[in-house]
ROMAR-522281 format. One line per 8 residues: number of its first residue (from 0); for each residue x, y negated, z negated of C-alpha. Coordinates in steps of 0.5 Angstrom, whole numbers. Each point is the difference from the previous one (the first is absolute). Layout:
! ROMAR-522281
NUM> X,Y,Z | ...;
END
This chain:
! ROMAR-522281
0> 104,-13,78 | -1,-7,-4 | -8,1,1 | 1,8,-4 | 3,-4,-6 | -6,-3,-1 | -4,4,0 | 4,5,-4;
8> 1,-7,-4 | -9,-1,-1 | -1,7,-2 | 5,-1,-5 | -3,-5,-3 | -7,2,0 | 1,6,-2 | 4,-4,-7;
16> -6,-5,0 | -5,6,-1 | 5,4,-5 | 1,-7,-4 | -8,-1,0 | -1,7,-2 | 6,-1,-6 | -4,-7,-2;
24> -6,2,-1 | 2,7,-4 | 5,-4,-4 | -7,-5,-2 | -4,7,-1 | 5,3,-6 | 0,-8,-3 | -7,0,0;
32> 0,7,-3 | 6,-1,-5 | -5,-5,-3 | -6,3,0 | 4,5,-4 | 1,-4,-5 | -6,1,-3 | -5,6,-1;
40> -6,-1,3 | -4,5,-4 | -2,-5,-6 | 0,-6,4 | -7,-3,1 | -3,-5,4 | -5,-3,-4 | 5,-2,-4;
48> 5,-3,5 | -1,-8,1 | -1,-3,6 | 8,-3,0 | 2,9,-2 | -4,1,7 | 2,-4,4 | 7,1,-1;
56> 0,6,2 | -4,-2,6 | 7,-4,1 | 4,5,-2 | -3,5,6 | 0,-5,5 | 7,-2,-1 | 1,6,3;
64> -5,0,6 | -6,5,-5 | -6,-2,1 | -6,2,-4 | -2,6,2 | 8,3,-1 | 0,-4,-7 | -5,5,-2;
72> 3,6,2 | 6,-2,-2 | -3,-2,-7 | -4,7,-1 | 7,4,3 | 3,-3,-6 | -5,4,-5 | -6,-6,0;
80> -7,4,-1 | -5,0,6 | -5,-5,-4 | 6,-5,-2 | 2,0,8 | -8,-1,2 | -1,-7,-5 | 8,-2,1;
88> -3,-1,9 | -5,-3,-3 | 4,-5,-5 | 4,-1,8 | -6,-2,4 | -3,-4,-6 | 7,-4,0 | 2,-1,8;
96> -8,-3,1 | 2,-4,-6 | 7,-3,2 | -3,-1,8 | -5,-4,-4 | 4,-5,-4 | 7,0,1 | 1,-3,-8;
104> -5,6,-4 | 3,4,-5 | 6,-5,-1 | 0,-3,-7 | -4,-7,-2 | 4,-6,-4 | -3,0,-8 | 0,-5,-3;
112> -1,1,-8 | -3,-6,-3 | -6,-2,-4 | -4,-6,3 | -4,-1,-6 | 5,-2,-4 | 5,-2,5 | 5,4,-3;
120> 5,3,5 | 2,6,0 | 5,0,6 | 7,4,-1 | 6,-4,-1 | 5,4,3 | 8,-1,-5 | 4,6,1;
128> -4,3,5 | 1,3,8 | -2,-7,4 | -2,5,6 | -5,3,-6 | -4,-7,2 | -5,-2,7 | 1,-6,3;
136> -4,-5,-5 | 3,4,-7 | -6,4,-1 | 1,7,-3 | -3,5,6 | 0,5,-3 | -5,4,5 | 6,-1,5;
144> 5,4,-7 | -5,5,0 | 1,2,7 | 7,0,0 | 0,4,-6 | -6,5,4 | 5,0,5 | 6,2,-3;
152> -4,6,-4 | -3,2,7 | 6,1,2 | 2,6,-3 | -8,1,-1 | 1,0,-8 | -7,2,-4 | -2,-8,-3;
160> 2,-2,-7 | -6,2,-5 | -2,-8,-2 | 4,-4,5 | -7,-2,4 | -2,-3,-6 | 4,-6,0 | 0,-1,8;
168> -8,1,1 | -2,-7,2 | -6,2,-2 | 2,2,-7 | 1,-7,-3 | 2,-1,-9 | -1,-8,0 | -2,-2,-7;
176> -7,-2,0 | 1,-8,-3 | -8,-1,0 | 1,4,-8 | -1,-2,-6 | 7,-3,-3 | 3,7,-4 | 2,-1,-8;
184> 6,3,2 | 2,-5,6 | 6,-2,-2 | 1,-9,1 | 6,-2,4 | 2,-7,3 | -5,-3,5 | -6,4,-3;
192> -6,-4,0 | -4,0,-7 | -7,-2,0 | -2,-1,-7 | -7,0,-2 | -3,-4,-7 | -7,1,-1 | -4,0,-6;
200> 0,-7,-4 | 5,-3,4 | 0,1,7 | 7,-1,4 | 2,3,6 | 8,1,2 | 4,3,7 | 7,-1,-3;
208> 5,3,4 | 8,3,-4 | 6,-3,1 | 6,3,1 | 1,1,-6 | -6,4,-2 | -4,-6,-4 | -6,-4,2;
216> -3,-6,-3 | -7,-1,-4 | -2,-7,-1 | 0,-1,-8 | 4,6,0 | 7,-1,3 | 4,5,3 | -2,8,-1;
224> 5,5,3 | -4,5,3 | 5,4,5 | 1,7,-2 | -6,1,-3 | -6,4,2 | -8,-3,2 | -1,3,-7;
232> 5,-3,-3 | 1,-7,2 | -8,-1,-1 | 1,2,-7 | 6,-5,-1 | -5,-6,3 | -5,1,-4 | 5,0,-6;
240> 3,-7,2 | -7,-3,3 | -3,2,-7 | 3,-6,-3 | -3,-5,5 | -7,4,1 | -2,2,-7 | -6,5,3;
248> 5,4,2 | 1,2,-7 | -8,2,-1 | -1,2,6 | -4,-5,3 | 4,-2,5 | 3,6,4 | 6,-1,6;
256> 1,5,6 | 7,0,3 | 1,2,8 | 4,0,5 | -2,-4,6 | 5,0,6 | 5,7,0 | 7,-2,0;
264> 5,5,5 | 6,3,-2 | 6,4,3 | 2,7,-1 | 5,3,3 | 0,8,3 | 5,4,1 | 4,7,1;
272> -4,4,6 | -6,-5,2 | -2,-1,7 | 1,-7,0 | 4,-2,-7 | 2,-7,-1 | -4,-5,-4 | -7,-2,-1;
280> -4,-6,-2 | -7,3,-2 | -6,-1,-5 | 1,0,-7 | -6,5,-1 | 4,4,4 | 1,7,-1 | 5,5,2;
288> -4,3,5 | -2,-6,4 | 9,-2,0 | 0,8,3 | -5,-2,5 | 3,-7,1 | 7,5,1 | -3,5,5;
296> 2,5,-6 | 5,5,-1 | 4,1,7 | 2,8,2 | 6,1,-5 | -4,-4,-6 | -3,3,-6 | -9,0,-1;
304> 1,4,-7 | 5,-5,-3 | -2,-8,1 | 4,-4,-5 | -2,-6,-2 | 6,-4,-4 | -1,-6,-4 | 4,-4,-4;
312> 6,5,2 | -5,6,-4 | -4,5,5 | -7,-1,-3 | -4,3,4 | 0,7,4 | -5,2,7 | -2,6,1;
320> -3,-2,8 | -3,8,1 | -4,-2,-7 | -4,-5,4 | 0,4,6 | -2,6,-3 | -5,-1,-6 | -1,-8,1;
328> 3,-2,-6 | 5,-6,1 | 4,2,-7 | 6,-5,-1 | -4,-6,5 | 3,-5,-4 | -1,-8,1 | 6,-3,3;
336> 4,-6,-3 | 5,-5,3 | 6,3,2 | -2,8,0 | 5,4,3 | -3,7,4 | 4,6,0 | -2,5,5;
344> 6,6,-1 | 1,5,5 | -3,7,-1 | 2,6,-3 | -4,5,2 | -4,0,6 | -3,7,3 | -5,1,6;
352> -6,3,0 | -2,4,6 | -5,4,4 | -7,2,-3 | -1,-6,-6 | -5,-5,0 | 6,-6,1 | 6,2,3;
360> 5,-4,-2 | 7,-2,-3 | 0,-1,-8 | 4,-3,-5 | 1,5,-6 | 1,-1,-7 | 5,4,-4 | -6,2,-4;
368> -4,1,5 | -1,8,3 | -2,2,7 | -7,1,-2 | 0,-8,-1 | 2,0,6 | -5,4,3 | -5,-5,-3;
376> 4,-6,3 | -2,3,6 | -8,1,-2 | 1,7,0 | -1,6,4 | -5,0,6 | -5,5,1 | 4,4,5;
384> 7,0,-5 | 3,7,-2 | 1,-2,-7 | 3,7,-3 | 6,-4,1 | 4,-5,3 | 6,0,5 | 6,-5,-2;
392> 7,-3,4 | 5,-1,-4 | 6,-5,1 | 6,4,-3 | 8,-4,0 | 1,5,7 | -6,1,4 | -7,1,-3;
400> -4,6,-1 | -8,2,-2 | -3,2,-5 | -7,3,-2 | -4,-3,-7 | -6,4,-2 | -6,-3,-2 | 1,2,-8;
408> 8,-5,0 | -4,-5,3 | 1,-4,-6 | 6,2,-1 | 4,-2,6 | 4,-6,-1 | 1,-3,8 | 6,-2,2;
416> 2,-6,4 | -1,2,7 | -4,6,-1 | -6,0,6 | -5,4,-2 | -5,5,5 | -8,2,-2 | 0,5,5;
424> -8,2,4 | -3,6,-3 | 0,6,3 | -6,1,6 | -3,7,-2 | -4,3,-6 | 2,4,-5 | -7,2,-2;
432> -4,1,6 | -3,6,3 | -6,-1,6 | -6,4,3 | -3,-1,7 | -4,4,4 | -8,3,-3 | -1,-3,-7;
440> -4,-5,-2 | 6,-5,-3 | 6,1,4 | 6,-5,-1 | 6,1,-5 | -1,2,-8 | 5,-1,-5 | 4,6,-1;
448> -1,1,-8 | 4,5,-4 | -2,7,3 | -4,-2,5 | -3,6,4 | -3,1,8 | -7,2,-4 | 0,-7,-4;
456> 2,-4,5 | -6,3,5 | -4,-2,-7 | 3,-7,0 | -3,-1,7 | -8,2,-2 | 1,6,3 | 0,3,8;
464> -4,-2,4 | -6,5,2 | 4,1,9 | 6,2,-5 | 5,5,4 | 1,5,-6 | 5,5,3 | 5,-3,0;
472> 4,-7,-1 | 6,-4,-2 | 5,-3,-3 | 5,-5,3 | 5,0,-5 | 8,-4,0 | 5,5,-2 | 6,-3,-4;
480> 4,-1,6 | -7,-4,3 | -1,5,5 | -6,1,1 | -4,7,-3 | -7,3,1 | -3,4,-6 | -7,4,3;
488> -5,2,-5 | -7,3,1 | -5,-5,-2 | -6,4,-3 | 4,5,-4 | 3,-6,-3 | -5,-3,-2 | -3,7,-3;
496> 6,2,-4 | 1,5,5 | 7,-3,2 | 6,-3,-4 | -1,-7,-1 | 5,-4,3 | 4,-6,-5 | 1,-7,5;
504> 6,-4,0 | 2,-7,2 | -2,-2,7 | -4,7,2 | -7,-1,5 | -4,5,-1 | -4,0,7 | -7,4,0;
512> -3,0,7 | -8,0,2 | -3,5,4 | -1,-5,5 | 7,-2,1 | 2,8,2 | -4,0,6 | -3,-3,6;
520> -7,-4,-1 | -6,4,2 | -4,-4,5 | -5,2,5 | -2,-4,7 | -6,-2,4 | 0,-2,7 | -5,-1,5;
528> -7,-3,0 | 0,-3,-7 | 0,-8,-3 | 6,1,-3 | 5,5,3 | 6,1,-4 | 5,3,-5 | -4,2,-8;
536> 3,2,-7 | -2,8,-1 | -5,2,-5 | -1,7,-2 | -7,2,2 | 1,-6,5 | -5,3,6 | -2,-3,7;
544> -6,-4,-2 | 3,-3,-6 | 6,-2,5 | -4,-2,6 | -4,-5,-6 | 7,-2,-2 | 1,-2,7 | -5,-5,1;
552> -5,5,4 | -1,2,6 | -1,-4,5 | -6,1,6 | 3,3,5 | 2,6,-6 | -2,6,0 | 0,3,-6;
560> 0,8,4 | 6,3,1 | 5,-3,-5 | 7,2,2 | 5,1,-7 | 8,1,1 | 2,4,-5 | 7,1,-1;
568> 4,7,2 | 4,3,-6 | 3,6,1 | 0,0,8 | 5,6,3 | 6,-5,3 | 2,5,4 | -7,0,4;
576> 0,-3,7 | -7,0,-2 | 0,-2,-7 | -7,-5,-2 | 2,-7,-2 | -6,-2,-3 | -7,3,-3 | -5,-3,4;
584> -7,1,-4 | -7,-3,4 | -5,-3,-6 | -8,-2,2 | -2,-5,-5 | -6,-5,0 | 1,-7,2 | -4,-2,-8;
592> 6,5,-2 | -2,4,-4 | 4,6,2 | -3,6,4 | 6,5,-2 | 1,0,-7 | 6,4,-1 | 5,-5,4;
600> 4,-4,-4 | 7,-4,2 | 7,1,-2 | 5,-4,-1 | 3,-3,7 | -6,2,4 | -2,-5,7 | -7,0,1;
608> -3,-1,7 | -6,-4,2 | -2,1,6 | -5,-5,5 | -7,3,2 | -1,3,6 | -4,-5,5 | 2,-6,-4;
616> 2,-6,4 | 2,-7,-2 | -2,-6,5 | 5,-1,5 | 1,-7,3 | 4,-4,6 | 0,-6,1 | -1,-4,7;
624> 3,-7,2 | 1,-4,5 | -2,-1,7 | -7,5,-1 | -7,-2,0 | -2,1,-8 | 8,0,-3 | -2,4,-8;
632> 1,5,-4 | -2,7,2 | -2,6,-3 | 2,6,4 | -6,5,1 | 3,7,2 | 6,3,-1 | 2,0,8;
640> -2,-7,2 | 6,-4,3 | 2,-7,2 | -5,0,6 | -6,1,-4 | 2,-5,-5 | 1,-6,6 | -7,2,3;
648> -3,0,-7 | 4,-8,-1 | -3,-2,7 | 6,1,4 | 4,-4,2 | 0,-9,2 | 1,-2,6 | 7,-4,-3;
656> 3,7,-3 | 6,3,2 | -1,7,0 | 7,2,1 | 2,-3,-6 | -5,3,-5 | 4,3,-6 | -2,6,-5;
664> 2,-2,-7 | 1,7,-4 | 2,-2,-7 | -3,7,-2 | -4,1,-7 | 2,-4,-5 | 4,4,-5 | -2,2,-6;
672> 5,-1,-6 | 1,4,-5 | 4,-3,-7 | 0,2,-5 | -3,-5,-7 | 5,1,-6 | -3,-1,-7 | 2,1,-7;
680> -7,3,-5 | 1,-2,-8 | 3,5,-1 | 6,-1,4 | -1,5,5 | 3,-2,7 | -8,1,5 | 1,0,7;
688> -6,-1,6 | 0,0,7 | -4,-5,3 | -1,-1,7 | -2,-5,4 | -1,-3,7 | 6,-6,1 | 1,-3,7;
696> 6,-4,-4 | 3,7,-1 | -1,2,7 | 3,-7,2 | 6,2,-3 | 1,7,1 | -1,-2,8 | 5,-5,-2;
704> 5,5,-3 | -1,5,6 | 2,-6,4 | 7,-1,-4 | 1,8,0 | 0,-1,8 | 4,-5,1 | 6,3,-5;
712> -1,6,3 | 1,-4,7 | 6,-4,-3 | 3,8,-2 | 1,3,7 | 2,-7,3 | 6,0,-6 | 2,7,1;
720> 3,-2,6 | 4,-5,-3 | -5,-5,3 | -4,-6,-3 | -6,-2,1 | -3,-7,-1 | -5,-1,-5 | -6,-4,4;
728> 1,7,5 | -1,4,-5 | -6,-4,-3 | -4,-1,7 | 1,9,2 | -3,0,-8 | -5,-4,1 | -2,5,7;
736> 1,6,-3 | -4,-2,-6 | -6,-3,4 | -7,3,-1 | -1,-2,7 | -3,6,4 | 1,-1,7 | -7,1,5;
744> -2,-1,7 | -7,-3,-2 | 0,-2,9 | 0,8,0 | -4,2,-6 | -6,-4,3 | 0,3,6 | 1,7,-2;
752> -3,2,-7 | 1,5,-4 | 7,1,4 | 6,1,-4 | 1,-8,0 | -6,-1,-4 | 2,2,-7 | -4,3,-6;
760> -1,-5,-5 | 2,0,-7 | -1,-4,-7 | 3,-8,0 | 1,-1,9 | -1,-6,2 | 1,-1,6 | 1,-8,3;
768> -1,-1,8 | 3,-7,1 | -1,-6,5 | 2,0,7 | 8,-1,-2 | 4,-5,4 | 7,0,-3 | 6,5,0;
776> 5,-1,-7 | 7,1,1 | 5,1,-6 | 6,3,-3 | 6,-1,4 | -1,-4,5 | 2,-8,0 | -7,-4,-1;
784> -5,4,-3 | -7,-2,3 | -7,1,2 | -2,0,6 | -5,0,6 | -2,8,2 | 1,0,8 | -1,8,3;
792> 5,-3,6 | 5,1,-7 | 5,5,-2 | 3,2,-7 | 7,-3,2 | -4,-6,3 | -2,-2,-7 | 6,2,-3;
800> 3,-5,6 | -4,-5,-3 | 1,-1,-7 | 7,-1,3 | 3,7,1 | 4,4,-5 | 4,-2,-5 | 7,3,0;
808> 0,5,-5 | -7,2,2 | -2,8,1 | -3,-1,7 | -2,8,1 | -3,0,-6 | -7,-6,2 | -5,3,-2;
816> -8,-3,1 | -5,0,-5 | -7,0,2 | -6,-4,-2 | -4,7,-2 | 6,2,-4 | 3,4,5 | 9,0,1;
824> 3,1,7 | 7,0,0 | 6,-1,6 | 1,6,4 | 7,1,4 | 0,5,7 | 8,-1,3 | 2,-6,-1;
832> -7,-4,-1 | -3,-2,-5 | -9,2,2 | -2,-6,-5 | -9,2,-2 | -4,-4,2 | -4,-7,-4 | -5,-1,-1;
840> -5,-6,-3 | 2,-1,-8 | 5,5,0 | 7,-2,-3 | 7,1,2 | 6,2,-5 | 7,0,2 | 3,3,-7;
848> 8,-2,-1 | 5,5,2 | 5,3,-5 | 7,-4,-1 | 5,3,3 | 7,3,-5 | 5,-4,2 | 6,4,2;
856> 6,1,-5 | 7,3,-1 | -2,7,0 | -4,0,6 | 5,-4,4 | 4,5,-2 | -5,7,1 | -1,-4,7;
864> 7,0,1 | 2,6,-3 | -6,3,5 | 2,-4,7 | 7,3,-2 | -2,8,0 | -4,-2,5 | 7,-3,5;
872> 4,6,-3 | -6,5,2 | 0,-3,7 | 8,-1,1 | 0,8,-1 | -5,1,5 | 4,-4,5 | 6,5,-1;
END
């Protein structure tokens, strides 16, 4: 009882564990899908995503157990375009490789903003800023801030803010040029170093530093106040005060030049919606863009259109960054002064431009700008854009609404905060396309002009070809519901004006067939004793001599007499048993192809047969090798020449010959291979030529195919009885079945020439007379396949025992022996006894493998039990 309780508890725990695992996985999938569903993936462009954004996407997928493939599938399910999914796969693979090579790859590096040339530090002074915004060494880590913001934006896959990359791109810097000439408008302040050069009648150089109260001390002159003056104003003042000491300054014989030496530092403050607000120490030559670059520029809520420069509690300049981004003009980018304040307010109106525009992004819009300006901000429409109207998704006080803005109203529509503009793709269809194909000189697509008719379209296509089928053509036309309709017409009557011309409509497809498309290709065949028999294209007026010339002419043994032409019967009596199936005509021509029967002309599908000349024979040769006095190749001199005759011509057998092992190899004559050679002429017509040749490789391949067929046939026969035959056994049997050896008895042949054993010779026969053989080979399913010395006192079973005996799966009754002459003899069974064949020198004994026995399954046991029970019941009933 206690054991059953334990089992039940274990079973309940395993089921609860499976249920909890499935529930957890379902929860992860739902969470991941909800995270993805926050964004319209159809607007996402992978090329515009940063590596940080792609990494964030990978992390989100891994957090719920998704791999990269599932990530792509989820992105596609959320509407991402297939080409963007492909780009996402490439980006993910690239980031995977990069992260595998370096752990810190893709992370930001600390940027120290400074000018080493003049030792002017541009390090940030952190006054009221968050200490968490600094790195460990106190320097501004701009790249890390950029990455965090990208992650925030990426969390919802918000499109990038236009202009945000300007001040966060490490490849773009706005550092002031400290090697340029001193600007005349530069305002002098404390700690500036003035270089005063006097040249002419008087020569003097002064290197003076502006005191905190804005004065310099000149030799022979005294204190001069230059603080707050521009370089141009300070030069004029210094010239006037020094004229009393240097009279040459009044008459121009002496000149004075004032330039800056060491440039001072200034402090400015950035407030509002800045990535890194606070106080900054910059060069006195710095501009507003220098300060924005140092601070990272506006944050995600900051305005790019109304950046204010405040000096002495007054707004002295307002910067529109779009003016620089779109036109390259730095309007309002003034030079900063000490204690200036840069204020970046929050944006008022921001809209999103998506779809088929060149720069889809979030754009800030002023009150005076229209939808047309937003399209210009986005670089205009792409080449696939539907420009007739733009869909606008607006935010109302309660919900969202959709509006279509026509192209005429782009300049009148005032954007609202939160608008999303969707520029769709043009339709993949043609408004004015018609097509013509078939037997015209210029088939293809044409413009549907007003009032275009069928006849005019044929004329546009340069007219009909000579092979055009004039009785009928057809127009494939789309009904208003896009269903297909066919409109037939008489081509000849329409062109001649007998029938009314047909007006065409959009997407009409006109088809005019060729006469060759509507009938079988006319051909004639030639076979027999020509050099290149095959199939040839029929031409009107073709006769036999021209066809023979195309086929390469007569072979040497061909006869020009009784050339047979077989022609199709077109009106045969189908009900007649003895109805003719072909007309056969015999034609006689001369060997030089002069026509004797000049009235005979070939017709399509005729078959011409050229026969061999009576009495013409090609020499036949046989080969005798082995233990004869004169081995070699012998030509057959008579049709009734036999094996004994050629052995006699070879000088007879040698003293070491083994006549019982002599074999005859009869592969037969080398087959004539006929194959089609395909070529294309200059007009694009396909030309097929039949080529005949003797190919020994082809014969060998066909022989291998026949052996394989025999093996497959044997396999089918054995498996039909639910038995499996060993592959090695099949290969051996196929080798025997496919052998071209003919078992001959040379001993009886030489004793009784011209007897039934003495075979007639054929071309290609090879007679091999071996030396005295002294071994016997045992192979197959024996424990030790081996070659053994022949002994006349040993039988087949003795040789098998000498090789270790049968294996456990040997087919004992199927053992056979192959003699040296190629003949085969198998084991014969009489009652319960095996009658093994006699072993001769050079023989090979092969023991095949027994088919594996099928194990008795449950069904077999049930069947046997049922049968035994039935037999028992019958016996009991009989005994009663």
